N, C-alpha and C positions, 0 to 999 in steps of 0.2 A: 545465241541467247542463253543465259544461265537459268537454271531451274532450281528452285528451292523446295525441298520436301520437308514438311513439318509433320511429325508424328501426330496421329489423331488424339492421343492422350494429352499432348501439350495444348492443342486447340481446345479440347474439352475443358481442361483446367483453366485456361485463360478465359473462356466463355463463362465458366462457373464463377471465377473471381470477379469478372466484370459484372455479372448478374448480382453477385452478393453486395457489390458496392453501389448499385443503382439507388437512386432516390426512393425512399419509402420501402427499402428492402427489409424484409423480416429478419434476415440473418444479421444485417448491420444493426438493426434496432436491438436484437438480442445481445450482440456484443457490447453495444453502448450501455444497455441496462445492466449487464454483468460488471462492467468497468466502473459505473457510477459510484457504487458503494466503496470502491477501493481508492477513489480519487483523493480523499483527504490524506492518504499515505504518501502522496507524490506531489512534487512541484510541477504544475502543468502550465505550459506556455503554448498557446495556439497561434499559428501563423496562417495567413491566407494570401492567395495570389491577388494582386491588384490590377493586373493586366490580363487581357484575354489571350488565350493560346490559339495559334494558327492550326486549325483542324483541316486544312486543305480546301474544304468547300465553304467554310465560314470560320469566324473567330468567335470564341466563347470561353467562358470560365469552365474549367474542369470540375472544380469544387467551389461552390459559392461561399461567401463569408459566413452566412448563418450555419452552414453545415460544417465548415472547416474550423470555425472558432465560435462555438456557442458561448453565450454569456452565462457563466457559472461562477458561484462564489469561490474565492480563493484561487482563481486562475488569472493568468495574464493573457493578453491578446495583442496582436500587432499585424498589420498588413505589410506584405513585402512587395516592393515596387518592381515586380517581374511577373512573367506568365508562369504557368504551372511547371513547365519544364526547366525554367531558369531560376526559380525561387530559391534553390539551394546551391546554385552554381555562381558564386560571387566572383566578380571581376577583380576586386581588390579589397584590402582591409578597410578601405574608406566607404564601401557600400553601406547604405543605411541598414539593410537586412543583416549584413555581417556584424556590424557594430551592435545592433540590438541583440542578436543571438549570443554573441560573445559576452556582452555585458551581463546577460541573464545567466549564462553558464558560470561566469566568474562569481557572481553573487551567490548562486546555488552552492558552488564549491566552498566559498567563504563561510556560508551558514551551515554547511553539512556537519561539521564536528558537533555543534551545539544540538542540532536536530537528532543526530545519532545518540548523543549522550542522554537527551531527554527520553528518547524511545527505549534505550537500554534500561534506564532507571525505572520507567513505567513497567517494562516487562519484568524486571527484577522484583518490583513491588507486588505485581500481580502474582508472580510465582510464590513469593513469600506468603502472601495472603491466602492463596490456595492451600499451601502446606499448613498454615496456621489453622485454617478452618477444618481441615481434615483431622488434625491432631485434636482440636477442641471437640469435634464430633466423636472421635474415638474415646476420649476421656469421658464425655457425657454418656455414651453407651456403656462403657465399662462400669461407671458408677451405678447405673440402674440395675446392673446384674448382681450387685453385692447387697447383702442385707443392710438395713439401716436407712436413714432418711436420704432421699434423692435430692441432689442439688441440680439447678439448671446449668446448662452448658456454660453460660456466662460466668458462673462461679469458677470455672476451670480455665479461664482465659490465661491467667498467669501460668498455670500448669501446662497448658498447651505450648506456651512460649518456651518453657523449660524443656518439654519433650523435643521440640524442634532443635534446640541447641544441643541436647544430649544425643541426638541422632548421629552426630559425627563421632561420638566416642565408641569404643569397642563393646562396652557393656550397656545393655538397656537400663533405663532408670527403674528403680524399684517402685512398687505401687504406692509406697509412702513418700516417695521423693517429692511429690508436688506439695507436701506439707512443709517441707524445709524451705523457708524463705531465702536462705543463703544461696540456694541453687537457682533462684529466679533471675538473677542478674549476673551477666558474665563480665 
């Protein structure tokens, strides 16, 4: 008779993993809570097993539908006509689960360039706005340190735009440069 020796650390790891995945697990709840705010950044498609898995002594679902596929905004859900072990092992391209998964992946791939472009543009706009506000703040602070009437930061909005554009040049703009309207537009 063959004997299998399993290191204690492997057994402890597997036990810890199983405990972490149990229903009402605090660890699993923490993971879920941390992922929830990130979900809008991803396309999420939940799948669940529709057939019970043979557990030797009984047949049961490994993960029930409510846990595997919660009803959340901007997500998709679909049951797979298989047990937990077979739900990702398709017999042919004609299987319902295969067709559903491939259709979703193709749609995500088709939509990806537009999603990436929108996110890139949003990030560029945020970066530009941060630089713009920093420049406007600096100009507002610089104005209060000189003698004469103080102007609100909003007065220097066009000046801040000029400073941002001039940043790429070798020489910094002169203090009077913001008064030259020709420098405001490139």
